C-alpha positions in Angstrom: 0.0 0.0 0.0 2.9 2.3 0.6 3.9 2.2 -3.1 0.3 2.9 -4.1 0.3 5.9 -1.8 3.6 7.3 -3.0 2.4 7.1 -6.6 -1.0 8.7 -5.7 0.6 11.6 -3.8 3.0 12.4 -6.7 2.7 16.0 -8.0 0.2 17.0 -5.4 0.8 19.9 -3.0 0.9 17.3 -0.2 3.7 15.3 -1.8 6.6 16.8 0.2 5.1 16.7 3.7 3.7 13.2 3.0 7.0 11.8 1.9 8.8 13.5 4.8 6.5 11.6 7.1 7.3 8.4 5.2 11.0 9.2 6.0 10.1 9.2 9.7 9.5 12.9 10.4 6.8 13.9 13.0 4.2 16.5 12.1 6.0 19.0 14.4 9.3 18.3 12.6 7.8 18.7 9.2 6.3 22.0 10.1 9.6 23.3 11.5 11.8 22.1 8.6 13.6 24.9 6.9 15.3 24.8 3.5 18.8 25.3 5.1 18.4 21.9 6.9 18.1 20.1 3.5 21.3 18.9 1.8 20.3 17.5 -1.6 23.9 16.8 -2.5 24.4 14.7 0.6 20.8 13.4 0.4 20.1 14.3 4.0 17.7 16.3 6.2 18.8 17.7 9.5 15.8 17.4 11.9 16.1 20.2 14.4 13.3 22.0 16.2 9.5 21.6 16.2 6.4 23.7 15.6 3.8 22.8 18.1 0.6 24.3 19.4 0.8 26.3 22.7 -1.8 26.2 25.5 -4.0 28.6 23.4 -3.7 26.5 20.2 -1.3 29.0 18.6 1.5 27.3 16.7 5.0 28.2 18.1 8.5 27.3 16.9 10.6 25.5 19.5 14.3 25.2 18.9 14.3 21.8 20.7 12.8 18.6 19.5 10.6 16.2 21.5 13.6 14.4 23.0 17.4 14.2 22.7 17.2 11.5 20.0 14.8 13.5 17.9 17.5 15.8 16.7 19.0 13.7 14.0 20.1 13.5 10.4 17.7 11.6 8.2 18.7 10.2 4.9 16.4 11.0 1.9 15.5 7.4 1.1 12.7 8.1 -1.4 14.0 9.3 -4.8 10.6 11.0 -5.5 11.1 13.1 -2.4 14.5 14.3 -3.5 13.1 15.2 -6.9 10.2 17.1 -5.3 12.5 19.0 -3.0 14.8 19.9 -5.9 11.8 21.2 -8.0 10.0 23.0 -5.2 9.8 26.8 -5.2 11.4 28.3 -2.1 8.9 31.0 -1.3 9.4 30.8 2.5 12.2 29.7 4.8 10.0 26.7 5.7 9.7 23.7 3.4 6.0 23.3 4.1 3.8 26.4 4.7 0.5 24.6 4.9 -1.5 24.4 8.1 -1.3 21.0 9.8 -5.0 20.3 9.3 -4.7 21.1 5.6 -1.8 18.5 5.3 -3.8 15.9 7.3 -7.0 16.4 5.2 -5.0 16.5 1.9 -3.2 13.2 2.8 -6.5 11.6 3.7 -8.1 12.8 0.4 -5.1 11.2 -1.5 -5.7 8.0 0.4 -9.4 8.0 -0.3 -8.9 8.6 -4.0 -6.4 5.7 -4.1 -8.7 3.4 -2.3 -6.4 3.3 0.8 -7.3 3.7 4.5 -6.9 7.3 5.7 -3.7 7.5 7.7 -2.8 11.1 8.1 0.7 12.3 8.8 1.3 10.2 11.9 0.1 7.1 10.1 2.8 7.7 7.5 5.4 7.8 10.2 4.0 4.4 11.4 4.4 3.2 7.8 8.1 4.1 7.9 8.6 1.9 11.0 6.6 -0.9 9.6 8.4 -0.8 6.3 11.8 -0.7 8.1 10.7 -3.8 10.0 9.4 -5.5 6.9 12.7 -4.8 5.1 14.7 -6.2 8.1 16.4 -2.8 8.8 18.3 -3.2 12.1 16.3 -1.8 15.0 19.1 0.6 16.0 19.3 2.1 12.6 15.5 2.5 12.4 15.5 4.0 15.9 18.2 6.5 14.9 16.4 7.5 11.7 13.0 7.7 13.4 14.3 9.6 16.4 13.0 7.1 18.9 14.8 7.2 22.3 14.1 3.5 23.0 13.0 0.4 21.1 10.0 -0.1 23.4 8.1 2.8 21.8 9.0 1.7 18.3 8.1 -1.9 18.8 4.9 -1.3 20.8 3.4 1.5 18.7 5.1 1.8 15.3 5.8 -1.7 14.0 2.8 -3.4 12.5 3.2 -6.8 11.0 2.7 -6.6 7.3 0.1 -8.9 5.8 2.6 -9.9 3.1 5.0 -11.0 5.9 2.3 -13.1 7.5 1.5 -14.7 4.0 5.2 -15.3 3.4 5.7 -17.2 6.6 2.3 -18.9 6.3 3.5 -20.2 3.0 6.9 -21.3 4.4 5.1 -23.2 7.3 2.7 -24.8 4.8 5.5 -25.9 2.6 7.3 -27.4 5.7 4.3 -29.4 6.7 3.6 -30.5 3.1 7.1 -31.8 2.8 6.8 -33.6 6.2 3.6 -35.3 4.9 5.4 -36.3 1.7 8.2 -37.8 3.8 5.8 -39.6 6.1 3.9 -41.0 3.0 7.1 -42.2 1.4 8.2 -44.0 4.6 4.8 -45.7 5.0 4.8 -46.8 1.3 8.3 -48.3 1.6 7.5 -50.3 4.7 
């Protein structure tokens, strides 16, 4: 479903924030991301700072991230994101100037049009962790990229077992038992 979403969000105004979330960035980190933190030559994003609502609901820029491990350098792992960043007009110091609810609603509209469940920004961050798990990315690397301070949070909340993984191992298990039955049948026939 991730590939379907990436294709569906292509060339929309939600493409960059959505793909940043798929690279593990939190909503607050996407909102705070400035162009000077993107190094297209190195293919990296420096995640530093957050834009969050204050007690009155007004969005404020904090220089510090959620926790110590949240300040990190994230590799740009999606070629489509690198292309979109290179082509984007730089009309503001911020990469995304949309209101968080506009991004959320836009991502969910893209999902709906593509026949996918609505996931929003945070769901795309979940998708990063799930895909990292599915691709057997070492946990320490996934934690570093995702800015998780410990593996408990990542394991408990962010890694969802992919249906394709379940099917793969179901098939392996079925093959094992089929081969066991074939061996048992061969032995009983030879007696």
